[in-house]
Backbone as JSON, one array per atom type, in Angstrom:
{
  "sequence": "MSKNHYREKLIGADAKIAFDNKNFKGKIIDETKNTISLKTPDNKIKKFIKKNIKIKLKNSIIDGKYITRRIEDRIKK",
  "N": [[0.85, -1.16, 0.11], [0.6, 2.35, -0.84], [2.08, 4.74, 1.02], [0.64, 7.29, 0.96], [-2.01, 6.96, -0.07], [-4.35, 5.77, 1.2], [-7.58, 5.09, 0.74], [-9.85, 4.03, 1.58], [-12.91, 3.91, 3.82], [-12.6, 3.95, 7.42], [-14.15, 3.59, 9.47], [-16.04, 1.28, 11.25], [-14.46, -0.94, 10.79], [-12.66, -3.87, 11.9], [-9.81, -3.67, 13.89], [-6.48, -3.46, 14.83], [-4.66, -1.33, 17.02], [-1.59, 0.11, 17.32], [0.02, 1.73, 19.78], [2.5, 3.54, 21.52], [4.05, 1.36, 22.38], [2.04, -0.41, 23.04], [-0.7, -2.43, 22.43], [-3.86, -2.13, 20.96], [-7.12, -3.59, 20.48], [-10.06, -3.8, 18.51], [-12.99, -2.33, 17.31], [-13.34, 0.33, 14.86], [-14.87, 3.26, 15.49], [-15.32, 5.93, 15.09], [-13.92, 8.52, 13.14], [-11.97, 11.49, 12.82], [-10.33, 14.32, 11.34], [-7.82, 14.2, 12.75], [-7.96, 12.23, 14.59], [-8.77, 8.94, 15.7], [-11.28, 6.84, 16.91], [-11.8, 3.94, 19.0], [-13.67, 1.27, 19.74], [-13.24, -1.0, 22.3], [-13.21, -4.65, 22.96], [-14.13, -4.96, 25.76], [-15.99, -2.96, 25.66], [-15.07, -0.24, 26.09], [-14.07, 2.95, 25.01], [-11.61, 4.12, 23.21], [-9.61, 6.88, 22.39], [-7.33, 8.06, 19.91], [-4.83, 9.83, 18.5], [-4.01, 10.38, 15.27], [-1.47, 10.75, 14.04], [0.25, 9.44, 15.85], [0.03, 6.86, 15.92], [0.02, 3.42, 14.61], [-2.2, 1.48, 12.41], [-3.36, -1.57, 12.18], [-5.17, -3.54, 9.83], [-7.05, -6.04, 8.12], [-5.44, -6.91, 5.93], [-3.48, -4.99, 5.62], [-1.04, -2.51, 6.95], [-1.3, 0.5, 8.39], [0.26, 3.78, 8.61], [-0.59, 6.07, 10.85], [0.23, 8.87, 10.47], [0.1, 9.39, 7.89], [-2.52, 9.54, 7.22], [-3.69, 11.84, 8.04], [-6.0, 13.6, 7.41], [-9.25, 15.03, 6.52], [-11.76, 12.5, 6.18], [-13.44, 12.94, 3.96], [-11.91, 14.17, 2.13], [-9.69, 12.43, 1.91], [-10.73, 10.22, 0.63], [-11.63, 11.33, -1.91], [-9.19, 11.88, -3.32]],
  "CA": [[0.08, -0.06, 0.15], [1.25, 3.37, -0.89], [1.63, 5.52, 2.37], [-0.27, 8.54, 1.0], [-3.2, 6.85, -0.81], [-5.38, 4.88, 1.73], [-8.68, 5.82, 0.3], [-11.13, 3.53, 2.27], [-13.43, 4.36, 5.07], [-11.96, 3.04, 8.39], [-15.25, 3.31, 10.46], [-16.63, -0.09, 11.24], [-13.41, -1.99, 10.44], [-12.06, -4.24, 12.9], [-8.47, -3.16, 13.82], [-5.37, -3.18, 16.03], [-3.84, -0.08, 16.98], [-0.37, 0.13, 18.16], [0.49, 3.15, 20.49], [3.43, 3.72, 22.76], [4.47, 0.02, 22.52], [0.74, -1.11, 23.52], [-1.65, -2.7, 21.22], [-5.45, -2.13, 21.36], [-7.9, -4.34, 19.53], [-11.49, -3.43, 18.48], [-13.77, -1.87, 16.16], [-13.27, 1.76, 14.69], [-16.4, 3.78, 15.52], [-15.24, 7.25, 14.57], [-12.7, 9.2, 12.72], [-12.07, 12.75, 12.39], [-9.11, 14.69, 10.75], [-6.79, 13.99, 13.52], [-8.25, 11.08, 15.64], [-9.58, 7.51, 15.59], [-12.02, 6.25, 18.15], [-11.71, 2.57, 18.82], [-14.37, 0.48, 21.0], [-12.59, -2.28, 22.76], [-14.07, -5.79, 23.32], [-14.77, -4.77, 27.05], [-16.88, -1.74, 25.47], [-14.42, 0.92, 26.31], [-13.86, 3.7, 24.08], [-10.24, 4.79, 23.3], [-9.36, 7.98, 21.37], [-5.97, 8.19, 19.42], [-4.15, 10.9, 17.56], [-3.51, 9.47, 14.22], [0.05, 10.9, 13.84], [1.04, 8.75, 16.87], [-0.37, 5.39, 15.8], [-0.11, 2.4, 13.35], [-3.49, 0.69, 12.35], [-3.38, -2.89, 11.34], [-6.38, -4.0, 9.44], [-6.86, -7.45, 7.53], [-4.29, -7.03, 5.06], [-2.57, -3.81, 5.74], [-0.7, -1.59, 8.25], [-1.28, 2.05, 7.94], [0.86, 4.67, 9.47], [-1.47, 7.21, 11.06], [0.58, 10.2, 9.9], [-0.27, 9.56, 6.4], [-3.98, 9.71, 6.89], [-4.32, 12.87, 8.82], [-6.99, 14.55, 6.65], [-10.65, 14.67, 6.63], [-12.1, 11.41, 5.44], [-14.06, 13.17, 2.64], [-10.69, 14.71, 1.21], [-8.82, 11.25, 1.63], [-11.37, 9.34, -0.27], [-11.61, 11.92, -3.23], [-8.03, 12.04, -4.02]],
  "C": [[1.01, 1.22, 0.01], [0.98, 4.12, 0.35], [0.79, 6.72, 2.21], [-1.7, 8.16, 0.46], [-4.13, 5.78, -0.13], [-6.61, 5.56, 1.57], [-10.03, 5.25, 1.03], [-11.56, 4.2, 3.52], [-12.91, 3.34, 6.19], [-12.97, 2.6, 9.5], [-15.99, 1.89, 10.2], [-15.61, -1.26, 10.96], [-12.97, -2.49, 11.71], [-10.46, -3.95, 12.83], [-7.61, -3.37, 15.14], [-4.68, -2.0, 16.03], [-2.83, -0.09, 17.89], [-0.01, 1.61, 18.39], [1.31, 2.95, 21.58], [3.64, 2.27, 23.28], [3.29, -0.62, 23.09], [0.05, -1.34, 22.17], [-3.07, -2.78, 21.66], [-6.17, -2.65, 20.26], [-9.41, -3.83, 19.64], [-11.98, -2.96, 17.17], [-13.74, -0.27, 16.09], [-14.57, 2.28, 14.67], [-16.44, 5.07, 15.19], [-14.0, 7.65, 14.22], [-12.9, 10.58, 12.35], [-10.56, 12.98, 11.68], [-7.81, 14.19, 11.49], [-6.9, 12.9, 14.48], [-9.02, 9.96, 15.16], [-10.06, 7.15, 16.92], [-12.1, 4.71, 18.02], [-12.54, 2.06, 20.07], [-13.76, -0.93, 21.12], [-13.64, -3.41, 22.91], [-14.76, -5.64, 24.69], [-15.71, -3.38, 26.96], [-16.31, -0.54, 25.94], [-14.29, 1.62, 25.06], [-12.4, 4.44, 24.26], [-10.03, 5.72, 22.18], [-7.92, 8.01, 21.04], [-5.72, 9.27, 18.58], [-3.54, 9.97, 16.56], [-2.09, 9.52, 13.92], [0.85, 10.0, 14.76], [0.9, 7.24, 16.88], [-0.03, 4.59, 14.54], [-1.46, 1.48, 13.47], [-3.33, -0.46, 11.56], [-4.76, -3.41, 11.05], [-6.13, -5.35, 8.68], [-5.62, -7.63, 6.82], [-3.32, -5.96, 4.84], [-2.09, -3.1, 6.84], [-0.65, -0.23, 7.62], [-0.7, 2.8, 9.1], [0.0, 5.84, 9.51], [-1.17, 8.53, 10.5], [0.28, 10.4, 8.54], [-1.76, 9.62, 6.1], [-4.6, 10.83, 7.74], [-4.96, 13.94, 7.81], [-8.41, 14.11, 6.85], [-11.03, 13.41, 5.77], [-12.7, 11.67, 4.14], [-12.8, 13.54, 1.72], [-9.84, 13.41, 0.82], [-9.43, 10.35, 0.59], [-11.38, 9.92, -1.62], [-10.42, 11.69, -3.93], [-7.74, 10.98, -4.92]]
}
């Protein structure tokens, strides 16, 4: 995957998020220009700043710093 061209919506995706040498697993429930919100299996909501995380989906790993734009703008490009 090209680092600048992740064009799919992330909301609703099952993901693992790596942040500060810790991994968090759950479903992405919200995305803004700079943040991702994850609902963990124990129903806690964790909010992460995109530029500080890596997101692992089924077949790809996304460095959050490359998707720090509004979802509408990222999908259009």
